[in-house]
NUZATOR-472119 format. One line per 5 residues: number of its first residue (from 1); their letters; for each residue x, y, z of N, C-alpha, C. Coordinates in steps of 0.001 Angstrom, whole numbers, padded with zeros to 6 digits. Each point is the difference from the previous one (the first is absolute). Example, Ala and Ser with C-alpha at 12.3 -4.5 7.8 and 13.67 -1.06 7.14 Angstrom:
REM NUZATOR-472119
1	AS	013190 -005690 007800 -000890 001190 000000 000900 001200 000000 | -000350 001050 -000720 000820 001190 000060 -000770 001090 000730
END
This chain:
REM NUZATOR-472119
1	MARSS	004652 -000893 007010 -001301 -000289 000524 -000260 000841 001235 | -001220 000273 000218 -000385 000850 001119 000260 -000689 001326 | 000153 000783 000995 000174 -000505 001345 -001378 -000070 000635 | -000580 -001201 000080 -001385 -000134 000431 -000207 000464 001434 | 001052 -000013 000818 -000173 000461 001378 -000333 001489 000040
6	QGLEI	000433 000744 -000998 -000315 001425 -000052 -001394 000232 -000559 | -000418 -000866 -000943 -001309 000166 -000602 -000103 001166 -000961 | 001138 000567 -000416 -000021 001132 -000917 001088 -000188 -001047 | -000397 000109 -001254 000947 -000066 -001105 000188 001409 -000544 | 001252 000441 -000056 000344 001273 -000643 000952 -000379 -001131
11	ERKFL	-000499 000103 -001227 000723 -000551 -001137 000001 000977 -001171 | 001161 000090 -000643 000093 000765 -001242 000368 -000960 -001115 | -000572 000243 -001187 000213 -000858 -001164 000560 000828 -001144 | 000896 -000623 -000753 000647 000661 -001130 000123 -000982 -001157 | -000077 000517 -001213 000349 -000804 -001156 001514 -000167 000000
16	VHGKP	000479 -001011 -000698 001422 -000326 -000006 000530 000099 -001420 | 001198 000582 -000137 000676 000107 -001290 001293 -000795 000052 | 000291 -000726 -001058 001248 -000755 -000073 -000041 -001261 000845 | 001149 -000707 000032 000054 -001277 000706 001220 -000165 000904 | 000732 001034 000343 001213 -000230 000798 -000280 -000555 001389
21	WRESS	-001186 000195 000533 -000374 -000497 001312 -000128 -001522 000037 | -000237 -000637 -001150 -000227 -001447 -000039 001209 -000809 000437 | 001197 000511 -000227 001219 -000750 000299 000203 -000232 001493 | -000462 000910 000826 000312 -000095 001427 -001238 -000183 000869 | -001057 -000575 -000558 -001225 -000133 000781 -000338 -001466 000262
26	KRLPI	-000748 -000231 001067 -000553 -001319 000296 -001352 -000080 -000693 | -000371 -001198 -000485 -001238 -000171 -000771 -000968 -000928 000715 | -001279 000307 -000132 -001045 -000830 000593 -001204 -000027 -000937 | -000321 -001157 -000606 -001211 -000069 -000813 -001226 000034 000903 | -000999 000767 -000407 -001206 000197 000803 -001231 -000109 -000896
31	VQGYL	-001033 -000657 000531 -001322 000034 -000605 -000926 000515 001094 | -000787 000995 -000334 -000942 000508 000989 -001372 000128 -000632 | -000992 -000332 000813 -001375 000055 -000456 -000826 000824 000955 | -001129 000455 -000492 -000845 000913 000769 -001302 -000693 000363 | -000227 -000129 001306 -001212 -000614 000531 -001101 001030 000136
36	SSGSR	000385 001266 000202 -000960 001094 000123 000704 001290 -000361 | -000555 000701 -000933 000519 001323 -000350 -001018 000653 -000911 | 000096 001294 -000137 -000909 000684 -000907 -000384 001359 000523 | -000682 000742 -000837 -000344 001373 000352 -000988 000061 001161 | -000799 -001028 000186 -000972 -000001 001091 000543 -000628 001281
41	ARATV	001083 -000758 -000125 000588 -000652 001170 000765 001023 000831 | -000143 -000096 001300 000753 000882 000894 001423 -000496 000192 | 000233 -001268 -000332 001329 -000583 000154 000280 -000937 -001167 | 001268 -000181 -000274 000459 -000968 -000979 000594 -001164 000774 | -000405 -001209 -000344 000527 -001198 000648 000746 -000793 -001065
46	RVRVG	001284 -000232 000281 000881 -000617 -000987 000686 -001209 000623 | 000208 -001032 -000816 000857 -001110 000391 001209 000032 -000926 | 001175 -000140 000590 001254 000028 -000767 000734 -001301 000288 | 000436 -000678 -001071 000692 -001261 000139 001349 000085 -000681 | 001048 -000318 000750 001351 -000108 -000522 000390 -001462 -000057
51	PEKAW	001261 -000303 -000287 000424 -001390 -000124 -000175 -000816 001285 | 000179 000633 001144 -000056 -000746 001264 -000929 000615 001034 | -000440 001228 -000205 -000799 000706 000995 -001255 000572 -000631 | -000977 000308 000867 -001228 000634 -000464 -000453 001007 001049 | -000717 001046 -000455 -000466 001058 000878 -001422 000380 -000382
56	LTVKG	-000744 000407 000986 -001317 000585 -000200 000120 001452 000427 | -000453 000917 -000844 000147 001423 000262 -001341 000696 -000136 | -000280 000886 000938 -001194 000836 -000040 000484 001449 -000068 | -000435 000712 -001043 000383 001398 -000178 -001244 000874 000010 | 000074 001087 000746 -001101 000948 000066 000154 001100 -001029
61	PSTGI	-000899 000981 000034 000046 001101 -000971 001227 000895 000203 | 000485 000556 -001099 001183 000863 000026 -000340 001430 000358 | 000931 000615 000697 000011 001444 000211 001384 000449 -000440 | 000096 000571 -001191 001313 000331 -000549 000765 -001280 -000277 | 001219 -000109 000577 000814 -001200 -000204 -000081 -000942 001197
66	SRPEY	-000948 000220 000898 -000149 -000833 001198 -001334 -000725 -000016 | -000001 -001194 000586 -001255 -000723 000180 000193 -001107 001035 | -001096 -000363 000659 000089 -001101 000952 000349 -001293 -000733 | 000881 -000804 000606 000348 -001292 -000576 000301 -000980 001121 | -000571 -001182 -000136 000226 -001078 000959 000375 -001238 -000795
71	EFKVP	001133 -000581 000330 000517 -001133 -000761 000307 -001146 000948 | -000402 -001212 -000426 000148 -001174 000843 000578 -001150 -000819 | 000981 -000689 000551 000499 -001213 -000637 -001060 -001082 000161 | -000183 -000791 -001048 -000906 -001136 000041 000760 -001214 -000525 | -000442 -001192 000357 000653 -001190 -000563 -000030 000046 -001524
76	HSDGE	001092 -000443 -000610 000122 000034 -001459 -001172 -000708 -000664 | -000400 -001161 000531 -001119 -000745 -000597 -001310 000792 000085 | -000201 000749 001080 -001191 000843 000114 000052 001134 -001024 | 001184 000580 -000176 000158 001057 -000997 -000326 -000496 -001390 | 000487 -001186 -000346 -000291 -000594 -001311 -001501 -000240 -000157
81	AMLAL	-000651 -000501 001071 -001439 -000266 -000053 -000785 001303 -000171 | 000401 001069 000715 -000688 001285 -000135 000238 000589 -001386 | 001207 -000179 -000528 000309 000506 -001338 -000923 -000641 -001041 | -000349 -001247 000210 -000907 -000690 -000927 -001402 000605 000020 | -000336 000742 001052 -001309 000662 000089 -000047 001326 -000757
86	CDRVV	001145 000483 -000412 000104 001326 -000626 -000184 -000106 -001508 | -000802 000909 -000551 -000138 000030 -001454 000893 001066 -000622 | 000624 000801 000819 000921 001028 -000500 001327 -000158 000721 | 001065 -000190 -000770 001325 -000165 000595 001008 000895 -000708 | 001071 000255 000701 001140 000736 -000540 001227 -000878 000223
91	EKTRH	000796 -000161 -001052 001245 -000758 000102 001163 000945 -000237 | 001041 -000191 000825 001150 000883 -000117 001208 -000648 000651 | 001148 000542 -000310 001218 -000338 000723 000388 001236 000770 | 000148 -000169 001307 000384 001115 000864 001496 -000075 000259 | 000657 001120 -000251 001425 000133 000258 000159 000887 001240
96	HLQVG	000836 -000443 000929 000294 000798 001199 001394 000593 -000165 | 000118 001294 000216 001277 000680 -000177 000164 001065 001068 | 001071 -000092 000755 000311 000996 001016 000702 001184 -000661 | -000528 001193 000205 000608 001231 -000494 000069 000950 001183 | 001190 000280 000470 000141 000838 001187 -000649 -000681 001192
101	DHLWE	-000840 000726 000700 -000666 -000525 001195 -001328 -000687 -000304 | -000382 -000109 -001261 -001326 -000504 -000341 000057 -001229 -000888 | -000998 -000862 000179 -000168 -001165 -000847 -001020 000341 -001088 | 000407 -000158 -001242 -000897 000199 -001131 -000546 -001353 -000424 | -001277 -000044 -000361 -000625 -001165 -000579 -000347 000376 -001435
106	IDVFK	000610 -000712 -000936 -000194 000293 -001416 -000776 -001159 -000603 | -001203 000290 -000479 -000871 -001025 -000553 000067 000007 -001522 | 000386 -001144 -000554 000013 -000216 -001445 -001214 -000885 -000291 | -001002 000587 -000613 -001277 -000678 -000195 000053 -000959 -001176 | -000847 -001032 000075 -000094 -001037 -001026 -001427 -000040 -000547
111	GPNAG	-000197 -000872 -000980 -001342 -000216 -000552 -000562 001266 -000611 | -001277 000315 000259 -000630 001174 -000598 000604 001333 000452 | 000822 -000033 001052 000664 001221 000477 001470 000055 -000409 | 000432 -000921 -000878 001389 -000030 -000454 000392 001338 -000608 | 001218 000406 000250 000495 001289 -000493 -000020 001072 001067
116	LVVAE	-000736 -000232 001070 -000091 000960 001095 001012 -000367 001085 | 000792 000990 000413 000964 -000168 001083 -000195 001172 000955 | -000313 -000317 001261 -000303 001017 001000 000870 -000227 001228 | 000581 001075 000516 000793 -000053 001232 -000808 000615 001130 | 000026 -000653 001165 -000712 000485 001177 000981 000157 001143
121	IELES	-000260 001004 000803 000781 000208 001210 -000970 000307 001132 | 000186 -000686 001118 -000827 000264 001173 000757 000927 000929 | -000728 000971 000526 000589 001052 000808 -000600 000018 001397 | 000707 000615 000917 -000501 000170 001369 -000938 001194 000107 | 000166 000986 -000896 -000869 001178 -000016 -000141 000471 -001442
126	EDEVF	-001051 000753 -000278 -000244 000446 -001370 001073 000949 -000522 | 000672 000707 000899 001024 000962 -000435 001428 -000521 000189 | 000154 -001297 000228 001333 -000584 000195 000853 000171 -001256 | 001241 000385 000190 000951 000179 -001094 000639 -001357 -000304 | 000211 -000289 -001277 000625 -001259 -000400 000869 000240 -001221
131	ERPDW	000994 -000871 -000181 000894 000070 -001147 -000748 -000457 -001250 | 000110 000781 -001083 -000676 -000328 -001260 001013 -000606 -000976 | -000124 -001311 -000238 000932 -000642 -000937 -000182 000511 -001425 | 001042 -000157 -000831 -000014 000470 -001387 -001130 -000606 -000825 | -000397 -001216 000304 -001011 -000704 -000795 -001427 000390 000356
136	LGEEV	-000158 000893 000958 -001331 000424 000426 -000594 000961 -001016 | -001224 -000291 -000427 -000685 000840 -000968 -001120 000808 000642 | -001048 000216 -000762 -001141 000809 000423 -000684 -000593 001232 | -000377 000868 000931 -000748 -000459 001168 -001453 -000231 -000391 | -000540 -001157 000452 -001384 -000356 -000306 -000766 -000367 001281
141	SLDKR	000467 000491 001127 -000593 -000344 001298 -001494 000283 000070 | -000441 001083 -000594 -001400 000399 000105 -000846 -000444 -001194 | 000620 -000673 -000957 -000716 -000502 -001178 -000513 -001401 000320 | -001290 -000118 000228 -000608 -001255 000454 000135 -001130 -001023 | 000254 000317 -001251 000160 -001047 -001018 001160 -000925 000320
146	YRNAA	000995 000508 000717 001206 -000773 000296 -000123 -000864 001247 | -001124 000046 000682 -000208 -000898 001132 -000195 -001412 -000538 | 000522 -000959 000708 -000112 -001386 -000450 -001450 -000443 -000146 | -000868 000414 000908 -001418 -000370 -000107 -000596 000568 -001288 | 000404 001204 -000376 -000480 000604 -001245 000568 -000737 -001212
151	LAKRP	001269 -000403 000080 000619 -000740 -001102 -000641 -001374 -000182 | -000533 -000565 001071 -000696 -001281 -000102 -001308 000158 -000766 | -000637 001168 000127 -001268 000268 -000695 000226 000493 -001416 | 000929 000918 -000139 000268 000619 -001304 001508 -000027 -000248 | 000472 -001086 -000617 001438 -000188 -000192 000648 001100 -000846
156	YSTWS	001260 000178 000238 000827 000994 -000678 -000104 -000132 -001524 | -000079 -001226 -000505 -000044 -000225 -001453 -001268 000567 -000646 | -001017 000305 000794 -001271 000509 -000555 -000111 001523 000075 | 000977 000655 000588 -000120 001443 000218 -000145 000804 -001284 | 000612 -000414 -001068 -000098 000775 -001249 -001344 -000209 -000696
161	ES	-000811 -000925 000507 -001282 -000309 -000639 -001106 000992 000342 | 000230 000892 000957 -001076 000923 000356 000422 001434 -000124
END
């Protein structure tokens, strides 16, 4: 997750091949919904609810792999209430895995996005060097279809329909 005190997310995304990472990762089921997002919106506003915690996140427009991001913890009950206001949600299990000096977040999507597995790494700078695990596949950082807000609108299972 982004460091809200910085207000900047620098993130790279990759497809994932194989399953060897599953054995040594921590798991967190997540449901996230979108209160505001779209081509006309200047920001995406998301609520994310886990088993015990909830967050409200505001993301600005991207420039390359960077974009403004502000994330705030909210009471779990408030997160659940805000999630009920969302008509578009994404469900996934997030796996956390330390590889070298970096924490990878590997999202295994459920529901209409089932079959999609994406690994994310947050960096301090756009040119930061990081260890590439064997299970890392094609980079999709600049492909907007792989953003969670986009997956909430047009799920992975529908991609072959157009």
